[in-house]
TORNUZA-488454 format. One record per residue: residue number from 0; x, y, z of N, C-alpha, C in turn; residue in one letter. Coordinates in steps of 0.05 Angstrom, whole numbers, padded with zeros to 5 digits. Example, Ala and Ser with C-alpha at 12.3 -4.5 7.8 and 13.67 -1.06 7.14 Angstrom:
<atoms>
+-----+--------+--------+--------+--------+--------+--------+--------+--------+--------+--------+
: num :   n.px :   n.py :   n.pz :  ca.px :  ca.py :  ca.pz :   c.px :   c.py :   c.pz : residu :
+-----+--------+--------+--------+--------+--------+--------+--------+--------+--------+--------+
:   0 :  00264 : -00114 :  00156 :  00246 : -00090 :  00156 :  00264 : -00066 :  00156 :      A :
:   1 :  00257 : -00045 :  00142 :  00273 : -00021 :  00143 :  00258 :  00001 :  00157 :      S :
+-----+--------+--------+--------+--------+--------+--------+--------+--------+--------+--------+
</atoms>
This chain:
<atoms>
+-----+--------+--------+--------+--------+--------+--------+--------+--------+--------+--------+
: num :   n.px :   n.py :   n.pz :  ca.px :  ca.py :  ca.pz :   c.px :   c.py :   c.pz : residu :
+-----+--------+--------+--------+--------+--------+--------+--------+--------+--------+--------+
:   0 : -00574 :  00143 :  00476 : -00546 :  00143 :  00470 : -00537 :  00117 :  00457 :      M :
:   1 : -00548 :  00094 :  00467 : -00542 :  00069 :  00455 : -00550 :  00067 :  00426 :      F :
:   2 : -00574 :  00078 :  00420 : -00584 :  00079 :  00392 : -00566 :  00095 :  00374 :      R :
:   3 : -00557 :  00118 :  00384 : -00539 :  00135 :  00368 : -00512 :  00121 :  00363 :      E :
:   4 : -00502 :  00107 :  00384 : -00477 :  00092 :  00381 : -00480 :  00070 :  00360 :      F :
:   5 : -00502 :  00056 :  00362 : -00507 :  00034 :  00343 : -00509 :  00045 :  00314 :      R :
:   6 : -00523 :  00068 :  00310 : -00524 :  00080 :  00284 : -00497 :  00088 :  00274 :      Q :
:   7 : -00481 :  00099 :  00292 : -00454 :  00107 :  00284 : -00437 :  00082 :  00277 :      F :
:   8 : -00438 :  00062 :  00294 : -00421 :  00038 :  00290 : -00429 :  00022 :  00265 :      A :
:   9 : -00454 :  00023 :  00258 : -00463 :  00007 :  00236 : -00465 :  00023 :  00209 :      L :
:  10 : -00456 :  00048 :  00210 : -00456 :  00063 :  00185 : -00436 :  00049 :  00166 :      R :
:  11 : -00441 :  00051 :  00140 : -00424 :  00038 :  00121 : -00395 :  00047 :  00122 :      G :
:  12 : -00390 :  00072 :  00126 : -00362 :  00081 :  00126 : -00347 :  00070 :  00149 :      S :
:  13 : -00359 :  00067 :  00173 : -00345 :  00056 :  00196 : -00339 :  00027 :  00191 :      V :
:  14 : -00358 :  00012 :  00181 : -00354 : -00016 :  00176 : -00333 : -00020 :  00154 :      V :
:  15 : -00334 : -00004 :  00133 : -00313 : -00005 :  00112 : -00286 :  00001 :  00123 :      D :
:  16 : -00284 :  00021 :  00141 : -00258 :  00028 :  00153 : -00248 :  00004 :  00170 :      L :
:  17 : -00265 : -00008 :  00185 : -00257 : -00031 :  00202 : -00247 : -00054 :  00185 :      A :
:  18 : -00261 : -00059 :  00163 : -00252 : -00080 :  00145 : -00225 : -00073 :  00132 :      I :
:  19 : -00222 : -00048 :  00125 : -00197 : -00039 :  00113 : -00174 : -00042 :  00133 :      G :
:  20 : -00178 : -00036 :  00158 : -00157 : -00038 :  00178 : -00149 : -00068 :  00182 :      V :
:  21 : -00169 : -00085 :  00183 : -00163 : -00114 :  00187 : -00149 : -00125 :  00163 :      I :
:  22 : -00158 : -00119 :  00138 : -00144 : -00128 :  00114 : -00116 : -00116 :  00112 :      V :
:  23 : -00114 : -00091 :  00120 : -00087 : -00078 :  00119 : -00068 : -00091 :  00138 :      G :
:  24 : -00077 : -00098 :  00162 : -00060 : -00112 :  00181 : -00051 : -00139 :  00170 :      A :
:  25 : -00069 : -00154 :  00159 : -00062 : -00180 :  00147 : -00043 : -00176 :  00123 :      A :
:  26 : -00048 : -00156 :  00107 : -00031 : -00151 :  00084 : -00003 : -00143 :  00093 :      F :
:  27 : -00001 : -00127 :  00114 :  00025 : -00119 :  00125 :  00040 : -00143 :  00135 :      T :
:  28 :  00027 : -00162 :  00148 :  00041 : -00185 :  00158 :  00052 : -00202 :  00135 :      S :
:  29 :  00037 : -00203 :  00113 :  00046 : -00218 :  00089 :  00070 : -00204 :  00078 :      I :
:  30 :  00070 : -00178 :  00075 :  00092 : -00163 :  00064 :  00117 : -00165 :  00082 :      V :
:  31 :  00112 : -00163 :  00109 :  00134 : -00166 :  00127 :  00147 : -00193 :  00125 :      N :
:  32 :  00131 : -00214 :  00121 :  00142 : -00241 :  00117 :  00158 : -00242 :  00090 :      S :
:  33 :  00147 : -00229 :  00070 :  00161 : -00228 :  00044 :  00188 : -00215 :  00047 :      L :
:  34 :  00189 : -00193 :  00062 :  00215 : -00179 :  00066 :  00234 : -00196 :  00083 :      V :
:  35 :  00224 : -00205 :  00106 :  00240 : -00219 :  00125 :  00249 : -00247 :  00115 :      R :
:  36 :  00231 : -00262 :  00103 :  00237 : -00290 :  00096 :  00246 : -00294 :  00067 :      D :
:  37 :  00240 : -00276 :  00049 :  00247 : -00280 :  00021 :  00267 : -00260 :  00011 :      I :
:  38 :  00264 : -00235 :  00017 :  00281 : -00214 :  00005 :  00307 : -00210 :  00022 :      I :
:  39 :  00304 : -00209 :  00048 :  00327 : -00203 :  00065 :  00349 : -00225 :  00063 :      T :
:  40 :  00343 : -00251 :  00063 :  00364 : -00271 :  00061 :  00382 : -00268 :  00036 :      P :
:  41 :  00370 : -00265 :  00011 :  00388 : -00261 : -00012 :  00404 : -00235 : -00010 :      P :
:  42 :  00391 : -00215 :  00001 :  00405 : -00189 :  00005 :  00428 : -00193 :  00024 :      L :
:  43 :  00424 : -00208 :  00045 :  00446 : -00215 :  00064 :  00468 : -00231 :  00051 :      G :
:  44 :  00460 : -00249 :  00033 :  00480 : -00265 :  00018 :  00496 : -00247 :  00000 :      L :
:  45 :  00483 : -00229 : -00014 :  00498 : -00210 : -00032 :  00517 : -00192 : -00016 :      I :
:  46 :  00508 : -00184 :  00008 :  00525 : -00167 :  00024 :  00545 : -00182 :  00042 :      T :
:  47 :  00548 : -00208 :  00036 :  00568 : -00223 :  00051 :  00558 : -00234 :  00078 :      G :
:  48 :  00533 : -00242 :  00079 :  00521 : -00254 :  00103 :  00512 : -00233 :  00123 :      G :
:  49 :  00508 : -00209 :  00115 :  00499 : -00188 :  00132 :  00470 : -00193 :  00140 :      L :
:  50 :  00465 : -00194 :  00166 :  00438 : -00198 :  00177 :  00428 : -00172 :  00188 :      D :
:  51 :  00408 : -00160 :  00176 :  00398 : -00134 :  00184 :  00389 : -00134 :  00213 :      F :
:  52 :  00378 : -00156 :  00223 :  00367 : -00156 :  00250 :  00390 : -00154 :  00271 :      T :
:  53 :  00414 : -00161 :  00263 :  00437 : -00159 :  00282 :  00454 : -00134 :  00277 :      N :
:  54 :  00443 : -00115 :  00265 :  00457 : -00089 :  00262 :  00447 : -00071 :  00285 :      L :
:  55 :  00466 : -00066 :  00303 :  00458 : -00049 :  00326 :  00483 : -00036 :  00338 :      F :
:  56 :  00478 : -00016 :  00353 :  00500 : -00001 :  00367 :  00494 : -00003 :  00397 :      I :
:  57 :  00514 : -00012 :  00412 :  00510 : -00014 :  00441 :  00518 :  00013 :  00453 :      V :
:  58 :  00499 :  00026 :  00467 :  00504 :  00051 :  00480 :  00515 :  00047 :  00508 :      L :
:  59 :  00505 :  00026 :  00521 :  00513 :  00022 :  00549 :  00510 : -00008 :  00555 :      K :
:  60 :  00531 : -00021 :  00565 :  00529 : -00048 :  00573 :  00550 : -00067 :  00562 :      G :
:  61 :  00569 : -00058 :  00546 :  00590 : -00076 :  00536 :  00587 : -00082 :  00507 :      G :
:  62 :  00602 : -00103 :  00498 :  00602 : -00111 :  00470 :  00588 : -00138 :  00468 :      N :
:  63 :  00571 : -00141 :  00448 :  00556 : -00166 :  00444 :  00556 : -00173 :  00414 :      F :
:  64 :  00559 : -00199 :  00408 :  00558 : -00206 :  00379 :  00531 : -00205 :  00366 :      P :
:  65 :  00510 : -00210 :  00382 :  00483 : -00210 :  00371 :  00464 : -00192 :  00388 :      T :
:  66 :  00443 : -00184 :  00375 :  00423 : -00167 :  00389 :  00409 : -00183 :  00411 :      L :
:  67 :  00405 : -00208 :  00407 :  00392 : -00225 :  00428 :  00409 : -00226 :  00453 :      A :
:  68 :  00435 : -00229 :  00450 :  00452 : -00229 :  00473 :  00453 : -00202 :  00487 :      E :
:  69 :  00453 : -00180 :  00472 :  00452 : -00154 :  00484 :  00427 : -00149 :  00499 :      A :
:  70 :  00404 : -00158 :  00487 :  00378 : -00154 :  00501 :  00377 : -00171 :  00526 :      A :
:  71 :  00388 : -00195 :  00525 :  00388 : -00213 :  00548 :  00405 : -00201 :  00571 :      K :
:  72 :  00427 : -00188 :  00564 :  00444 : -00175 :  00584 :  00433 : -00149 :  00594 :      A :
:  73 :  00412 : -00139 :  00581 :  00400 : -00113 :  00589 :  00415 : -00089 :  00579 :      G :
:  74 :  00430 : -00093 :  00558 :  00445 : -00070 :  00546 :  00427 : -00051 :  00533 :      A :
:  75 :  00435 : -00025 :  00532 :  00420 : -00005 :  00518 :  00431 : -00003 :  00490 :      V :
:  76 :  00413 : -00008 :  00470 :  00422 : -00010 :  00442 :  00405 :  00008 :  00424 :      T :
:  77 :  00417 :  00015 :  00402 :  00403 :  00028 :  00380 :  00402 :  00006 :  00358 :      I :
:  78 :  00378 : -00003 :  00352 :  00374 : -00025 :  00333 :  00368 : -00015 :  00305 :      N :
:  79 :  00389 : -00004 :  00292 :  00384 :  00007 :  00265 :  00379 : -00014 :  00244 :      Y :
:  80 :  00387 : -00039 :  00249 :  00381 : -00060 :  00230 :  00351 : -00066 :  00229 :      G :
:  81 :  00338 : -00066 :  00253 :  00309 : -00069 :  00254 :  00295 : -00046 :  00239 :      M :
:  82 :  00307 : -00022 :  00243 :  00295 :  00001 :  00229 :  00298 : -00002 :  00199 :      F :
:  83 :  00321 : -00011 :  00190 :  00324 : -00016 :  00161 :  00304 : -00036 :  00150 :      L :
:  84 :  00300 : -00057 :  00165 :  00280 : -00078 :  00157 :  00252 : -00065 :  00156 :      S :
:  85 :  00246 : -00048 :  00175 :  00219 : -00035 :  00176 :  00217 : -00016 :  00152 :      A :
:  86 :  00238 : -00002 :  00145 :  00237 :  00016 :  00121 :  00233 :  00000 :  00096 :      V :
:  87 :  00248 : -00022 :  00093 :  00245 : -00039 :  00069 :  00216 : -00050 :  00068 :      I :
:  88 :  00206 : -00059 :  00090 :  00178 : -00069 :  00091 :  00159 : -00047 :  00083 :      S :
:  89 :  00163 : -00023 :  00094 :  00145 : -00001 :  00087 :  00146 :  00005 :  00057 :      F :
:  90 :  00170 :  00005 :  00046 :  00172 :  00011 :  00017 :  00158 : -00010 :  00000 :      L :
:  91 :  00161 : -00035 :  00008 :  00147 : -00056 : -00007 :  00117 : -00054 : -00004 :      F :
:  92 :  00107 : -00049 :  00021 :  00078 : -00045 :  00025 :  00068 : -00022 :  00008 :      V :
:  93 :  00082 :  00001 :  00009 :  00074 :  00024 : -00005 :  00073 :  00019 : -00035 :      A :
:  94 :  00094 :  00006 : -00046 :  00095 :  00000 : -00074 :  00073 : -00019 : -00083 :      F :
:  95 :  00068 : -00040 : -00067 :  00047 : -00059 : -00074 :  00020 : -00046 : -00073 :      I :
:  96 :  00016 : -00029 : -00052 : -00010 : -00015 : -00050 : -00013 :  00005 : -00073 :      L :
:  97 :  00009 :  00018 : -00082 :  00008 :  00035 : -00105 : -00001 :  00020 : -00130 :      F :
:  98 :  00011 : -00003 : -00134 :  00003 : -00020 : -00157 : -00026 : -00028 : -00155 :      L :
:  99 : -00035 : -00036 : -00131 : -00062 : -00045 : -00127 : -00082 : -00022 : -00133 :      L :
: 100 : -00077 :  00002 : -00122 : -00095 :  00025 : -00126 : -00095 :  00033 : -00155 :      V :
: 101 : -00071 :  00032 : -00167 : -00069 :  00039 : -00196 : -00086 :  00020 : -00213 :      R :
: 102 : -00084 : -00006 : -00207 : -00100 : -00026 : -00222 : -00130 : -00022 : -00217 :      W :
: 103 : -00137 : -00017 : -00192 : -00166 : -00013 : -00186 : -00177 :  00013 : -00199 :      M :
: 104 : -00161 :  00034 : -00200 : -00169 :  00059 : -00213 : -00174 :  00054 : -00243 :      N :
: 105 : -00157 :  00038 : -00255 : -00161 :  00032 : -00283 : -00186 :  00015 : -00288 :      R :
: 106 : -00192 : -00003 : -00269 : -00216 : -00019 : -00272 : -00241 : -00003 : -00267 :      L :
: 107 : -00242 :  00013 : -00246 : -00266 :  00027 : -00238 : -00270 :  00052 : -00255 :      V :
: 108 : -00250 :  00067 : -00260 : -00253 :  00093 : -00273 : -00247 :  00092 : -00303 :      A :
: 109 : -00256 :  00070 : -00316 : -00253 :  00069 : -00345 : -00270 :  00091 : -00358 :      A :
: 110 : -00259 :  00107 : -00375 : -00274 :  00129 : -00387 : -00297 :  00118 : -00404 :      P :
: 111 : -00321 :  00130 : -00402 : -00343 :  00120 : -00417 : -00338 :  00125 : -00447 :      P :
: 112 : -00346 :  00106 : -00463 : -00343 :  00109 : -00492 : -00365 :  00128 : -00502 :      K :
: 113 : -00358 :  00147 : -00519 : -00378 :  00164 : -00529 : -00396 :  00148 : -00549 :      P :
: 114 : -00422 :  00153 : -00547 : -00439 :  00138 : -00564 : -00440 :  00152 : -00592 :      F :
: 115 : -00444 :  00136 : -00612 : -00445 :  00147 : -00639 : -00472 :  00161 : -00644 :      A :
: 116 : -00470 :  00184 : -00658 : -00495 :  00199 : -00664 : -00510 :  00183 : -00686 :      T :
: 117 : -00536 :  00179 : -00682 : -00552 :  00165 : -00702 : -00550 :  00179 : -00729 :      P :
: 118 : -00552 :  00163 : -00749 : -00549 :  00173 : -00777 : -00571 :  00193 : -00784 :      E :
: 119 : -00595 :  00190 : -00775 : -00616 :  00209 : -00782 : -00610 :  00237 : -00769 :      D :
: 120 : -00599 :  00237 : -00745 : -00592 :  00263 : -00733 : -00569 :  00276 : -00749 :      I :
: 121 : -00550 :  00260 : -00758 : -00528 :  00271 : -00774 : -00539 :  00284 : -00800 :      V :
: 122 : -00558 :  00270 : -00813 : -00570 :  00280 : -00837 : -00586 :  00306 : -00832 :      L :
: 123 : -00601 :  00306 : -00810 : -00616 :  00331 : -00803 : -00597 :  00354 : -00798 :      L :
: 124 : -00575 :  00349 : -00785 : -00555 :  00370 : -00780 : -00544 :  00381 : -00806 :      R :
: 125 : -00538 :  00363 : -00824 : -00527 :  00371 : -00850 : -00547 :  00388 : -00865 :      E :
: 126 : -00573 :  00380 : -00865 : -00594 :  00396 : -00878 : -00596 :  00423 : -00865 :      I :
: 127 : -00596 :  00424 : -00838 : -00597 :  00449 : -00824 : -00574 :  00468 : -00832 :      R :
: 128 : -00550 :  00457 : -00834 : -00527 :  00473 : -00841 : -00529 :  00483 : -00870 :      D :
: 129 : -00540 :  00466 : -00888 : -00543 :  00475 : -00915 : -00564 :  00497 : -00918 :      L :
: 130 : -00586 :  00495 : -00902 : -00607 :  00515 : -00903 : -00598 :  00541 : -00891 :      L :
: 131 : -00579 :  00541 : -00872 : -00569 :  00565 : -00861 : -00553 :  00581 : -00881 :      K :
: 132 : -00542 :  00567 : -00900 : -00526 :  00581 : -00921 : -00543 :  00594 : -00942 :      G :
: 133 : -00569 :  00587 : -00945 : -00586 :  00599 : -00965 : -00606 :  00618 : -00953 :      H :
: 134 : -00611 :  00642 : -00966 : -00630 :  00661 : -00955 : -00659 :  00653 : -00958 :      P :
+-----+--------+--------+--------+--------+--------+--------+--------+--------+--------+--------+
</atoms>
């Protein structure tokens, strides 16, 4: 059983998948930082200082100016601002991955150039076609 597990775990596809998951997690943290630290602040400035992380609805527990205060008081909240940030992050990750896959497909799947037919073969074909026309 140990030998079978080792063969399974060391197969190329499993190792490739593990590497993909690790790189994907690192890539997601980079994109999340891009959204949270670079894109969201100017977007908040454009929208008049709107901070997506503090967009929430209190279902039970009173009124609170920030999500941190509501969480500290134990209020039940719907954090739709966090959801919006997650959607924006997802869209950026998806778009960047689309561009990356598109670029890689162009690199890897370049159509092969047709090779030119040698001149002697072209001449032989012409002679063959001429002979077909005469009895």
